[in-house]
N, C-alpha and C positions, 0 to 999 in steps of 0.2 A: 458419526464423524467426531468422536470424542477426543481423538488425538490431535493435539495442537503443537506446532513448533513455534518457539518464540526466541527472540533475541533483543538486545537493547544496545543503544549507543548514546554517548553524551555528545551534544552539539553545542558549540559556543554561541548561542543565540537565545533570545527569549522565545517562549512558546508561540506567541502571536506571529513572529517572523517565520518560524518553522511551519506552522499551520498554513500560512499564506502559500508556501511552496507546495505543501501536500494538497491543498484545496485547488491548486491550479492544474487540474487534471489534463487539459489539452497540451500542457507543456511537458508531460511525462516522457514522450519520446526523446526530448532533449537531454534528459539526465538519468533515465532508467535504461538499463540494457535490454530488458525484456519487453517493455511496451513499445510497440512499433507505431501504433495509431491510437488516438483517444478522441472520442467524439461525445460531447455532452448532449444527451437526448432530452433531459428534463432538469430544471433547476428548482430548488426549494424556494417558494415565493417569499418566505420570510427572510432568509439569509442571503439569497442569490447564489448560493453555492450549489454545486452539482448534486443532483438527487439520483439520476440514472445516467449511466455512461456505457458506451460501447467501446471495447478495447480489442485490439489485435495484439496477441502475445506471442513471443518467440523466446522461450526459455530453454532452448536446446532440445531436451527430451520432451518438453511440453510446448506444443504449438496449438493455439486456440483462439477462437473469436468468442468474446464474452460480453454479456450485458450484466452490469452490476448495479445494485441499489446502494447508495451511500447515505449515511446518517451522521451528521456532525454534531458534536457536543461542544459548541463554542470553539475555543482554541485549545481545549483539553484532550479531545479524542475524536476519532472518526472510525466508523465501523462500516464494513461493506459485506454484501451477500450476493451470491450468484442468482440471477434471474434466468439466464439461459447461457449455454455454452456448447461448443461442438464436442469437446473432449472431456468436459467435467460434468459430474452429476451434482456436486455441491462445492461451494467455496465460501469460507467465512474468514474475514481478516479485520485487523484493526491496528491503528497507531494510537498509543496513549502517551501523552506528553506530561511530564512532571518536572516542574522547576527544581533545580539543584540549589538547595539552601546555601545562602552566603555567596552566590555567584550569579552571573548573567546566563549561565548554561542551563540546558534542559536535557533531561533524560528522555529518550524516545524508545518505547517498547513497541515492537512489531510482532503481532501474533497472526498465524496463518494456519488454516486447516483446509485441506483439499481432498476431495473424493472424486477420482477419475472414473469415467465410464469403462475404460479398459483396466483390467486388474494390474495393480502395481504392488509389488512386494513392499512390506512395511519399511524396510531399510531404504529402498529406492525412493519411495514417497517422501520419507523424512529428509533424504538428501536433496531432493528437488526443492522441497519447501525451504530448507536451510540455505541453499544457494540463492533462491529468490529473495529471501529475507536479508541475507548478508549483502547482496548486491544493492538492494533497495536502500538499506540503511547507509551504506557507504556513499551511494549516489546522492541521497538526501543530504547527508552531512556536507559533502563537497559543494552541492548546489547552494545550500543555505549559507554556509560560511563564505562562499565566493560572492554572494549577492549582498550579504549584510555588511561586509567590510568595505 
């Protein structure tokens, strides 16, 4: 699963505000197009943030139920990996937040790698990943900027 798709967006808010939205996994159905249901199964005892989550996903060509493990690095990054899924063999993703020097904005990079149980041609796999990333970044930006202002 070496191939990763990535994209970034600039959001007019500090990293802490953005990470607060990212870390609120049960609210994902409200602002992401693909996540239809999110249930926190375990929390990290130190941070109180989600450590294991069950998601129901509908991304058009990809419909899946997944359990993901999350690891947060403060307000700087979050990484997730697939524990189990109906359609996926492997999934790795991350958000990395970098403050934009000289402003209150933050650059958010989303990286995603998916390995489906059914064969997907390389172009189709990349397109699905790109659509998921672009929608997630646009939804995140809209959600953060509407709640921060």
